[in-house]
Legacy VTK file of the C-alpha trace (Angstrom):
# vtk DataFile Version 3.0
C-alpha trace
ASCII
DATASET POLYDATA
POINTS 496 float
80.068 110.101 130.989
76.525 108.509 130.847
73.357 109.812 132.572
70.005 108.312 133.828
67.345 108.222 131.688
65.789 111.226 129.825
62.938 113.309 130.976
60.594 112.878 127.644
59.322 116.494 128.182
62.997 118.109 128.200
63.724 116.438 124.834
64.094 118.577 121.701
62.956 117.411 118.574
65.490 117.523 115.734
64.967 116.453 111.929
66.246 113.095 112.725
64.785 112.412 116.061
65.430 113.378 119.718
68.045 115.405 121.583
68.769 116.177 124.849
70.444 119.262 125.952
72.935 119.338 128.856
73.668 122.421 130.992
76.190 123.474 133.317
76.961 126.940 134.906
79.533 129.033 136.452
77.840 131.836 138.421
80.040 135.043 139.257
78.599 136.569 142.024
80.029 139.847 143.609
80.348 139.250 147.395
78.331 141.789 149.351
81.382 143.843 151.182
82.128 147.437 151.416
85.878 146.992 149.982
87.557 145.167 147.619
89.273 141.428 148.034
92.568 142.483 148.068
92.747 146.318 149.002
90.734 148.831 150.903
89.009 150.770 147.690
85.082 151.018 147.986
82.940 148.835 146.209
80.002 151.160 145.774
77.963 151.033 142.266
77.661 153.903 140.206
80.656 155.886 141.110
82.625 158.076 138.546
84.998 155.932 136.233
88.207 155.051 138.152
87.103 157.112 141.336
87.136 153.615 143.632
90.893 152.263 142.631
93.675 151.897 145.055
97.319 151.459 144.190
96.932 147.554 144.260
93.970 147.586 141.973
95.980 149.468 139.525
98.926 147.118 139.793
101.352 149.818 140.564
105.010 148.168 141.347
105.662 147.136 144.700
101.752 146.918 145.946
101.026 143.544 147.515
97.428 142.175 148.248
95.936 141.781 151.388
92.996 139.456 151.924
89.604 140.692 153.202
89.075 138.451 156.149
85.076 139.476 155.674
85.009 138.391 152.013
86.568 134.865 153.298
83.593 134.921 155.649
81.114 135.426 153.110
82.064 132.810 150.850
82.222 130.341 153.761
78.635 131.521 154.776
77.709 130.766 151.162
79.206 127.433 151.005
77.320 126.476 154.397
74.137 128.060 152.825
74.643 125.372 149.601
75.104 122.526 151.832
78.796 122.239 150.628
82.128 120.926 152.142
84.190 123.548 153.545
87.864 123.501 153.012
89.988 124.794 155.872
92.957 124.980 153.726
92.599 126.716 150.461
95.191 128.596 148.097
95.026 131.562 145.761
96.550 131.210 142.273
97.568 133.349 139.352
95.371 132.892 136.515
97.481 134.283 133.595
95.866 136.542 130.563
96.192 139.637 128.846
93.470 141.941 128.727
93.412 145.770 128.808
91.221 145.950 132.043
93.189 143.352 133.820
96.169 145.764 135.048
98.394 142.939 136.702
98.236 140.759 133.562
96.874 137.932 135.900
93.556 137.393 137.800
93.920 136.259 141.460
91.841 133.571 141.947
91.671 129.833 142.959
92.363 126.611 141.274
93.066 123.038 142.674
92.426 124.162 146.298
89.406 126.300 146.470
87.498 127.372 149.447
84.160 125.506 148.935
84.282 122.151 147.711
81.353 119.845 146.425
77.443 120.925 147.647
73.782 120.878 146.167
70.830 123.052 145.461
67.343 121.898 145.570
65.411 123.657 142.668
61.541 123.809 142.639
60.466 123.614 139.130
56.757 123.647 140.004
55.063 123.609 143.382
55.134 119.765 143.246
58.375 119.044 141.031
61.858 119.501 141.932
65.280 118.790 141.226
68.983 118.770 142.435
71.790 120.579 140.953
75.660 119.703 142.194
77.724 122.015 143.127
81.426 121.243 141.937
83.244 124.214 143.808
82.843 127.730 144.939
86.121 129.719 144.627
87.069 133.435 145.118
88.498 135.645 142.662
89.071 139.041 141.779
86.754 140.985 139.421
88.500 142.399 136.256
87.795 146.102 135.313
85.445 147.167 132.340
86.503 148.184 129.016
84.275 150.641 127.181
84.093 150.947 123.473
81.261 153.013 122.410
82.544 156.388 123.895
84.619 156.934 121.197
84.981 156.137 117.152
89.063 155.847 117.606
89.636 154.947 120.821
88.524 152.608 123.830
88.671 153.506 127.602
89.216 151.336 130.942
87.532 151.774 134.064
88.954 150.020 137.154
86.364 150.678 139.382
85.273 146.746 139.495
89.075 145.896 139.307
89.901 143.709 142.484
86.077 143.536 143.674
85.458 140.171 145.428
83.624 137.435 143.139
82.414 133.940 144.111
82.495 131.876 141.166
80.175 128.982 141.873
80.520 126.236 139.487
77.681 123.786 139.219
77.705 120.128 137.532
75.961 119.595 134.471
72.795 118.407 135.920
70.243 120.519 134.346
68.306 119.625 131.125
66.326 122.547 129.736
66.030 126.229 129.804
63.433 126.314 132.386
65.503 124.325 134.839
68.620 126.691 133.879
66.210 129.480 134.621
64.879 127.659 137.689
68.298 127.036 139.265
69.727 130.648 138.764
66.542 132.067 140.717
66.913 129.716 143.461
70.644 130.226 143.611
70.178 134.183 143.866
67.295 133.929 146.465
69.751 131.885 148.803
72.633 134.428 148.301
70.093 137.182 149.035
68.692 135.308 152.235
72.752 135.154 153.286
73.481 138.422 152.498
76.339 137.326 150.717
75.176 138.661 147.222
72.461 141.356 146.479
72.049 138.891 142.889
71.512 142.464 140.934
71.927 141.523 137.586
71.272 144.755 135.911
74.357 146.120 137.661
76.619 142.925 136.785
76.430 141.674 140.512
75.350 138.444 139.236
76.555 136.672 135.912
76.481 133.568 134.348
78.804 131.407 132.156
76.266 128.802 130.564
77.975 125.910 129.147
75.524 124.252 126.707
75.601 120.466 124.801
73.621 118.399 123.217
73.342 114.525 122.671
71.268 111.793 121.781
69.233 110.610 125.008
71.522 108.038 127.037
74.750 108.916 124.863
77.720 110.517 126.586
78.091 113.797 127.101
78.588 116.110 123.871
81.324 118.890 123.097
80.144 121.925 125.192
80.314 125.770 124.444
80.426 128.213 126.860
78.049 131.280 126.653
79.877 133.976 128.291
78.489 136.771 130.745
74.847 136.426 130.359
72.981 139.011 132.867
69.214 138.121 133.084
67.338 135.049 133.957
65.264 135.722 131.041
68.373 135.854 128.419
69.907 132.594 130.206
66.453 130.515 129.094
66.823 132.477 125.453
70.657 131.589 125.271
70.208 127.862 126.300
67.322 127.058 123.579
69.294 129.087 120.683
72.701 127.642 121.452
71.114 124.007 121.646
69.410 124.183 118.551
72.284 125.634 116.789
74.337 122.689 117.665
71.433 120.078 116.631
71.295 121.792 113.129
75.161 121.774 112.863
75.185 117.821 114.102
72.134 117.127 111.859
73.925 118.169 108.766
76.875 115.673 109.724
79.049 118.594 111.372
80.787 118.641 114.446
80.854 121.109 117.504
84.059 122.782 118.330
84.641 123.612 121.912
84.502 127.548 122.090
83.284 130.620 124.000
80.586 132.393 122.357
78.402 135.550 123.203
74.596 135.743 123.168
73.114 138.313 121.159
69.404 138.780 122.488
68.760 141.400 119.769
69.191 139.000 117.063
68.368 136.142 118.884
71.665 134.166 118.043
74.836 133.077 119.818
78.335 134.303 118.034
81.863 132.811 118.368
83.861 134.635 120.638
87.179 132.655 120.959
88.328 129.262 121.239
87.643 127.680 124.745
90.650 127.865 126.860
91.897 124.946 128.946
93.309 125.013 132.745
96.980 124.854 130.959
96.303 127.901 129.128
96.150 130.319 132.063
99.343 128.610 133.336
98.073 128.459 137.187
100.410 128.953 139.987
100.118 129.529 143.345
100.061 133.387 144.099
103.788 134.015 145.720
102.571 137.151 147.411
99.388 135.346 149.580
99.571 132.449 152.068
97.224 129.628 152.113
94.204 130.697 153.680
93.567 128.531 157.008
90.727 128.210 159.370
89.641 126.010 161.911
86.019 124.139 163.105
85.488 127.182 165.704
85.432 129.481 162.703
83.263 127.411 160.737
81.040 126.656 163.481
80.228 130.175 164.694
79.615 130.975 160.816
77.174 128.401 160.710
75.612 129.280 163.895
74.598 132.490 162.681
72.688 131.679 159.464
69.468 132.758 158.790
66.554 130.902 158.250
66.898 129.667 154.631
64.406 129.444 151.989
63.640 125.677 151.738
63.515 125.559 155.756
61.106 128.713 155.670
58.727 127.166 153.373
58.505 123.910 154.943
57.702 125.971 158.590
55.391 128.216 156.738
53.475 124.879 154.997
53.482 123.647 158.794
52.929 126.408 161.056
50.704 128.304 158.698
48.530 125.597 156.687
49.913 127.225 153.477
49.949 125.486 150.074
53.036 125.008 148.612
52.353 127.430 145.762
51.861 130.192 148.290
54.571 129.260 150.368
57.113 129.108 147.433
55.871 132.595 146.447
56.022 134.081 149.990
59.698 132.867 150.623
61.169 133.828 147.159
62.036 136.966 148.470
63.148 137.190 152.252
61.749 140.539 152.816
58.552 139.384 151.599
58.463 136.442 153.725
59.466 138.855 156.746
56.505 141.032 155.695
53.921 138.281 155.640
54.999 136.939 158.649
54.838 140.416 160.365
51.284 140.532 159.266
50.094 137.341 160.904
51.792 138.034 163.900
50.384 141.751 164.860
49.008 141.581 167.917
46.445 141.540 169.307
44.219 138.898 166.937
44.491 135.320 165.996
43.708 135.807 162.223
43.926 133.082 159.369
47.552 132.890 157.983
45.914 131.539 154.662
43.713 134.586 154.585
46.744 136.824 154.992
49.040 135.034 152.190
45.884 135.270 149.765
45.709 139.224 150.153
49.357 139.475 150.279
49.942 137.628 147.037
46.719 138.770 145.420
45.408 142.220 145.593
48.195 143.909 147.529
50.724 142.218 144.986
48.708 143.202 141.994
48.661 147.197 143.527
52.593 146.664 143.963
53.014 145.286 140.508
51.270 148.574 139.253
53.989 150.605 140.882
56.977 148.549 139.733
57.482 147.008 143.516
57.137 144.436 145.898
54.288 143.932 148.154
56.403 144.663 150.873
58.008 147.674 149.597
54.583 149.926 149.402
53.231 152.051 152.114
50.729 149.404 152.972
52.157 147.982 156.485
51.823 144.464 157.726
49.828 146.188 160.871
47.256 147.587 158.144
47.165 144.070 155.891
46.159 142.526 159.630
43.445 144.813 160.405
41.879 144.385 156.885
41.824 140.634 157.253
40.621 140.982 160.832
37.814 143.082 159.842
36.820 140.268 157.256
37.239 137.492 160.139
34.839 139.159 162.387
32.187 139.795 159.587
32.849 143.745 159.771
33.154 143.854 156.414
33.072 141.350 153.259
35.572 140.406 150.803
34.157 142.860 148.340
34.165 145.721 150.885
37.562 144.852 151.777
38.808 145.394 148.283
37.187 149.038 148.560
38.743 149.665 151.679
42.339 148.703 149.939
41.651 150.940 147.257
41.045 153.841 149.725
44.457 152.665 151.441
46.060 152.790 147.917
45.296 156.128 147.258
46.521 157.757 150.434
49.920 156.894 151.663
49.033 158.293 154.975
45.853 156.226 155.235
45.093 155.079 158.928
44.017 151.264 160.101
41.441 149.769 158.038
39.053 149.746 160.704
39.161 153.397 161.093
38.569 153.750 157.094
35.521 151.570 157.634
34.044 153.578 160.114
34.925 156.886 158.291
33.273 155.841 155.147
30.440 154.076 156.818
31.423 150.624 155.146
30.420 148.289 157.801
28.775 144.890 156.437
24.633 144.664 157.122
24.128 141.768 159.306
20.759 142.721 160.532
18.480 139.942 158.944
15.864 142.457 159.395
17.042 144.795 156.974
18.766 142.444 154.379
15.048 140.671 154.628
13.234 143.753 153.768
15.654 144.159 150.646
15.173 140.658 149.603
11.148 141.324 149.847
11.378 144.447 147.680
13.619 142.374 145.205
11.076 139.411 145.262
7.998 141.356 145.081
9.234 143.615 142.209
10.332 140.678 139.887
7.598 137.978 139.706
8.736 136.698 136.570
12.492 136.365 137.729
10.908 134.581 140.702
9.270 131.907 138.587
12.581 131.471 136.253
14.644 130.955 139.398
12.192 128.482 141.029
12.364 126.567 137.855
16.450 127.236 137.469
17.773 127.760 140.785
21.348 128.752 138.961
19.245 132.340 138.949
19.762 133.301 142.608
22.814 134.733 141.501
20.910 137.615 139.694
18.679 137.829 142.987
21.826 138.010 145.128
23.385 140.837 143.048
20.397 143.054 142.959
20.178 142.974 146.823
23.664 143.835 147.124
23.392 146.488 144.581
20.456 147.839 146.921
22.192 147.801 149.873
25.399 149.301 148.409
27.215 146.100 148.809
27.291 146.127 152.460
24.476 143.231 152.967
26.372 140.080 154.469
26.612 137.852 151.342
25.763 134.469 153.224
22.849 136.193 155.116
21.770 137.214 151.429
22.058 133.347 150.323
20.034 132.240 153.046
17.281 134.408 153.185
16.654 134.463 149.106
16.507 130.302 149.399
14.196 130.419 152.108
11.894 133.166 150.213
11.716 131.381 146.900
11.663 128.135 148.287
14.708 126.783 146.493
LINES 1 497
496 0 1 2 3 4 5 6 7 8 9 10 11 12 13 14 15 16 17 18 19 20 21 22 23 24 25 26 27 28 29 30 31 32 33 34 35 36 37 38 39 40 41 42 43 44 45 46 47 48 49 50 51 52 53 54 55 56 57 58 59 60 61 62 63 64 65 66 67 68 69 70 71 72 73 74 75 76 77 78 79 80 81 82 83 84 85 86 87 88 89 90 91 92 93 94 95 96 97 98 99 100 101 102 103 104 105 106 107 108 109 110 111 112 113 114 115 116 117 118 119 120 121 122 123 124 125 126 127 128 129 130 131 132 133 134 135 136 137 138 139 140 141 142 143 144 145 146 147 148 149 150 151 152 153 154 155 156 157 158 159 160 161 162 163 164 165 166 167 168 169 170 171 172 173 174 175 176 177 178 179 180 181 182 183 184 185 186 187 188 189 190 191 192 193 194 195 196 197 198 199 200 201 202 203 204 205 206 207 208 209 210 211 212 213 214 215 216 217 218 219 220 221 222 223 224 225 226 227 228 229 230 231 232 233 234 235 236 237 238 239 240 241 242 243 244 245 246 247 248 249 250 251 252 253 254 255 256 257 258 259 260 261 262 263 264 265 266 267 268 269 270 271 272 273 274 275 276 277 278 279 280 281 282 283 284 285 286 287 288 289 290 291 292 293 294 295 296 297 298 299 300 301 302 303 304 305 306 307 308 309 310 311 312 313 314 315 316 317 318 319 320 321 322 323 324 325 326 327 328 329 330 331 332 333 334 335 336 337 338 339 340 341 342 343 344 345 346 347 348 349 350 351 352 353 354 355 356 357 358 359 360 361 362 363 364 365 366 367 368 369 370 371 372 373 374 375 376 377 378 379 380 381 382 383 384 385 386 387 388 389 390 391 392 393 394 395 396 397 398 399 400 401 402 403 404 405 406 407 408 409 410 411 412 413 414 415 416 417 418 419 420 421 422 423 424 425 426 427 428 429 430 431 432 433 434 435 436 437 438 439 440 441 442 443 444 445 446 447 448 449 450 451 452 453 454 455 456 457 458 459 460 461 462 463 464 465 466 467 468 469 470 471 472 473 474 475 476 477 478 479 480 481 482 483 484 485 486 487 488 489 490 491 492 493 494 495
């Protein structure tokens, strides 16, 4: 298999020339569902070990799996969100391997006939640069349990709470060419899943994990031998793992060696990948159709009903924000990165009464409010500052009741009081209204000019000195003077 011309900025410089990294991913996304894929056991995070285990999950003799229809619908919704083909007939298979936290001795998965076929994800690398990652397939499977090795020096323990939890394995094509592209892809995929409500994407809880396939080659040559980096659980670590593994492979090849196809683990503490096992092929798992489960079949009506109920997805929302609200591609991208943030922004824009500037609302949410939220470890929409308060603050600036500088002071008062009323009431209470009376401003200007004749001469010779006078006038008026009026009066008085 060969590829199109390599992008020079993605090439890695080795001792003997340039190399290109090729990346594909298998994302394991836990389906948002109250019960498991083949049993009624709960899926909540943080329960006591083995507290959410049914007889099916524990593989007790005679127990038969029963498909969770909601998990099937979630997988189809995800496929539709990925613009992928939905297969109206799919088959569950047994993937046979032994591990202590896999009670059955096999995993119920899908192999030849997955529920979702090929699709595509458009990824924004920058506000002006995007690329497409092909999706090979999406299939449903059950998760294994968890082996715990650090609770005893002589024993290992098994927690089966995750055993049987529904996973969507989303397999990409090898379309990524850098660590940044890999990180951007996972970020975009997680955003889509969250919009759809099919996976919460919480990597800290293990609800989204990535197996990262990495190979290197000379630009334009066929694909090299790949190594799989197993269970990477953060977007930052995905980027580090790609760079680390690519450079490991380059060093081996430049020394005349060859790459063994294997599964590896990434150790972020040591900044290295290390061998886990040789890479299994499909025949190693002895796949065969699960005899306890009939093929999964549904019709066009089922698919069409799910498609009709899909929410507006990130790309469509971004395009609408740009067209309807005049936002830049960058601002729109920031706002739609989280569905809740996009809803927060749009609620502020649409608060009635008022026809406020949507771009100014975006500036405040992505600027000062986001900065405050970050100090609290929150997103803007999760603070106590409501969309109504944001709208009122922007309206006060628009009708010249306050300046942008005073607005920052009002925001500080709002931040310090979780029960703060609307900004308009705060402005009235603290007498923060902007001075627009040109007579009062002119008096302040006259006083500053009269008291600084040397500065007047400097400003007349060097007009950039005007800023000093503006600062003095604003200081004398407690920052309440209308800055535009101050500038105009000063220019007239100084003859600039």
